[in-house]
N, C-alpha and C positions, 0 to 999 in steps of 0.2 A: 547605503553601503551592498544593497545587495544586488538590488536593480535587473538580477536574472534572468533571460529568456530564451531558450535557445528550441530548435524544433525538435519535435515531440522523437524519440526512438522509438522502433518496433518492439512491442513487448515481446512478441513468442520470438525465440532466436533459434528461426526455421534451418539454419545454416549450421547449427551447432548439433541438431540431430545427429545422433548414434547409437545405432541398435547395440555396439560392442559394449559400451557404457553401460548403455540402461540393461544388459543382462546381467553384469559384473552389478550393479546396483541392486537389482531382484533378488542374486543370488545373497547380498548380503544383508540385504533390509528386508526381506518379504518374504523369500524361500520358508523362513522359520515358519510362519503360519497360514503361509498359503500354497505350502507346496512348490516343488519345483513343475510342474503342471496342477495348476485351480482346476482345471476341468475337472479331475476326481477330487477334491476337497468339498467339503458339503457347505452349508448356509453359514455365514455369510462369506464363508474364506473363497468362495468360486464367483462373488461379484467384483473380487478386483477383472476379471474379463472383461468387465465392460467400461474398465479405463484404456479400451483400445485408440491409440491415438488421441486421448482426452486426458492430458494431464490434470485440467481441474475434477476430475471425476477423482482423482487421488488427494487431492488438498482438501475435497467436501469431504472424503472419506474421513480423513484424520481428524476435520474437526468436529466429526459426529463421536469419534472413540481417542478424544487426547489421552486417554492414560495409556494406551497401548499404542497408539500412533500420532502422537503429539509433535514425537521427534522430527516426522518426515518436512514439516514447513521450518524447524532451524536449523534440519542438516542439509536439505537439498535444495540446489538453486533452480530456477526457472529453467534452466537448459537441464538440468538431471532430470526432472521431470520430463519432460518432454521426452528426451533420451527412455528414462525408464517407459512412459507411455506407449512409444515406438516399441518398444522390446514387448512389453504385454501386447501388441499384435500380433505378433507372431506365433502364438502360442497357440494350441487349439481351444475351437470354440470361442475364441476371442472377438467380441465386435463389441464398436463403439455403443457406446449410452447414452440419453438424451443429456445435454448442459445440465449438470445441479444447481440447484438455488444455494446460492452461497450464503452462508450465514454472516450477521453482522454485529457491529459494536458502536458504540455510541460516542463520539469526539464532543470531550464536556470542553469550552471555552472557560477561564478564567482573567480576571484582571488587577494588576498592581498599581494604585492611583499614584503611588510614589514614585515609579519609575512612568507611568504612563506608558504601561507595558501590558501586550495581550499573550496568552497562549495557553495551548491546547494539547489536548492528551486524551488517550483510549486505553490508555496503562493503568489497571485498576490501583496497583501501588501508588502509581504518583497522585490519581485521584482519592486514595484515600489519606495521601499525604498531606495535598494540598486541602482538603476539607477540612481536617482536624491541625491545622496550623501549623504543621511541621515546619513547613517555608510560611514565613509569617509575611503578613500583605497581599495574600492572594483572599480573591473570592470569585466565585461563580458569576459569571454575567447573566446567567441563567440561557445563554446560546448554546445551541447542541448542534451536530449535524450527523449522519451516520457514515460510517467505513463498513468496507469488507473487511470478514476477520482473518481472508488467505488470500491468497492467491487465486486464478484464474481466468480464463479467456477473456471476461470483461474487466479484469481488475489488475492493476500496477502498482507496484509495492513503493510506498510513499518513504523516503527516506528523511533523516534528519540533523540538521548541524545545529551545533550549539556556537553561539556569534559571542566572542571571548569579549568580557567588560568591555576592554578601550575600543571595541567597535560597537558595541550594542547591550551585550551582555541578555542574548534574547535566542531565539531560535527559529529556524527556517523548514521549512517542510517544502517538498516537490514530490509529485509523482510519475515524473517525466525522467526516466533511466537517463535520457543526455541531458537534461538538466542538471542532476544531481552529477555526474560526471563532471561538468563544466563548473560549477560551481565549487567540487574537491579539486580543479585543476586552478581558476580561474581567483582561488581564498584560502592557500593553503593553510593560514592563521584558522582557521573555521573547524571545530572540532567533530568529525563525521561519527555522528551517537549510534545511529543503524540504518541499515540499507531499507527497512521494512517494519517502519511502528504502525502501518495498518495499510490499509489497500484501497485504491480507489480508481476510478473508473477515468480516463483520457479522454477529454475533450479533443474534437477535429479540428487539427491545424488551422486551416483556414478559416473556416465559419465559428468555431468554438461551439458549435451543437453537440452534446451531450449525447451517449446513446439511449435506448429506450429501457424504462426502469430506473435511472437515473436524474440528478438535478445539477444543476451547475452551483462548483463551489468558486467563493470570487475570492484572489488575495490582493491584497494592498500593504504598501509600505510607505512606511512614514517619513521616508526623504530628509532623516535626519542621521547626524552623527552617533548619535544614541539607535542603532538599525532597530526597526523591530517591524514585524508582519502584523495584519490580523486575517484571518480567515473565515469565510461566512457566507451560507449559503444565502442569507436576504439580501436584495439588491436596495433597499433601503437604507440598510446599515451600511452598506460600500459606498453608497453616495455619500452619509453622511459625512466618511472618514473621507473622500475624496472632496467633498465642500472645507472641509478642515484641514486642507494641504495633504492628502497623503495619496500617492500616486498606484493607479489600478497596473495590476500584471496580469497578463493570461492571453489568452488565442480568440482571435474573432472579434468582431464590431463589440462584444459586451466584457471584454477579457476574462472570460473563463477560465480556469487554471488548473482544474480537475473536476470531480466527474461523481456524487455520493450518490449511493443509492438513495430511492426514494423512500 
């Protein structure tokens, strides 16, 4: 039903970089705590200067202090963060810090035997509901893999669509912004639930190779009227699905669809 695979788009929208927009964003969202000149602010407020041209520093800081900065990842787009980091680079004393490590979350897989469907989620509320049978029929398979908790230079947002009952009653995920856009255009009946349920790396489009520190995630499609996809880091499981008639979807000889933190 989906069977969609398009060229991976670039994650960092460099063409959208605007110092003027970054200045407006800083004044509206950052200056209240970091002051208009963070060089004169005390620790830790002066640490924002290390985000010069490094948007991942901003995302990392927000993951460390979700109470005060959690809004960053929900209200600012990737291009906004690029603009903000570009403006910070113009401030006195600004200098890019080393790329920060990204926090990770666990993506949990479930199976509904009645539907013969798989489902994955990293959302604590969904995990709690499924584990407590709020949605009857779903059981953990015991399979998990990791995802980045926020946007960074090595992480792309994973979009999620709900495929309506007449086409599958399941969910579709992609870490490729281009594929997400293509699915929205080609399948208007799909419900676009979120642009960023979690974050994963992108494989090389030609070879399927994943960046250092990440492992391949494979996507298989059941090729049935009730469209369903399975996501796994296990080549053995992926091969079992193919042997059962499922179709591998991804990039390179091994059909890698995204890259999870190791």
